[in-house]
N, C-alpha and C positions, 0 to 999 in steps of 0.2 A: 494475395499478401500472405506469406508464411511467417511462422516465427513468433506469434502472438501469444502472450502469457497473461493470465488474469489473477491475481492474488487476491482471492474470493472468499467473501464470507456470506454462506446463503442464508443467514440470517438478517442480512442488511438490505432493505430496499433498493438502495443505490447500487449496491454490488449487483442484485438480481438484474435491475435495469440496464446495467452496462453490458453483463454477459449476455442478456436478452439481444441489445443492440449489436454485439460483435455476431451473433448467430444470424440475427436478420440480414447482416451483410455478408452473408454467405461463408463467414470466417469460422475457423474450428480452433477455438484457441485452447491451449493447455489451461486447465483449471486446476489451481494450486489452493486449496482449502488451507489457509495458512493457521487457522486454529488448531487444526490436526496436525499439519507438517511442522509447525513451528518455524522459526527464523534462526539464521547463524548470523553472528556478528559480520564476516565478510560478504554475506548476501545483503545484508542491509546496507551495508557502507557501499557496496557496488550499486544498489537500487538509488541510494540518496544521491550518490555523485551523478548518475545518469539524468536523475530528476533536477539536479542543480538545486537540492534543498538541503537543510539542516536536520538532524533527527527531532529537534524540537518543532520544525514545521510539520511534521507528519505524526506528531504525538497525539493520539485519541485521549481526551480526557472524560467526555461523556461516556458514562457506562462502564467505566474502567477505574482501577486502583491507583491511577497516575497521581491524583492530590495525596491520597493515603501513603503513597511511596515517597512524597515529597518531590516528584519531578517538575512540578508546576512552579517551584520556586525559582527566584532569579539565581543565577549563578550556578545551576546544576549542570554538570558538563555533558557534552555529547557523548563522551565514552559511558557515563553513567546511565543516560538515556537509552544508549543502544543495549547495553546489559541488561536493563530492565525489561526492554523489547525482547530479548531473547527468552527472559525467564516467564515473560507475560505477553504472549503474540497478540492479545486484544489490544495492547498498547499502541499499534500501528494503525492508523486510518486507512479506510478501504474505499474504494478498491483501487490497487495500484495495477495497470496494464503495461506491459513491456512489448514493443513492437521494433524487432531490430534490435539497434543500440539504444533506442529512445526509452524513456519510461515516463509515466505521468500518472499523478494520483488524480483519479476521474471522478473527483467530487466537487462539484456536482456533475452528473452524467453528462452533461454537454460537452464537456472537456475532452470527451474521447475523440469527438470530430478534429479537434486540434491536433491531437496525438496522431489520428490516422492520416491527417492531409500532410503532416510533416514529413 
């Protein structure tokens, strides 16, 4: 299987576990450390469309400035959340794995199997 990308945070145990699982399967994923690389709005919108989720669905609150930025309040628009995610990459839950045209938030790590089986 070719064309696997993991949006990875090496400081996250789940992200490390998913990366290790990919490698144990003999896969050689492209590893994108998104905290260093950052996000663009088109990139996030594409990922969310592939995953079938809204920005709020993958908004990471724990250990981030999400609440302080007011992003957890009802009525905050998707556009505002995406803009904040580009300014603060930590706001995106991880790890996100892309395989071909499909993408999935692999939290918990067992969700990787669902993605790879699809």
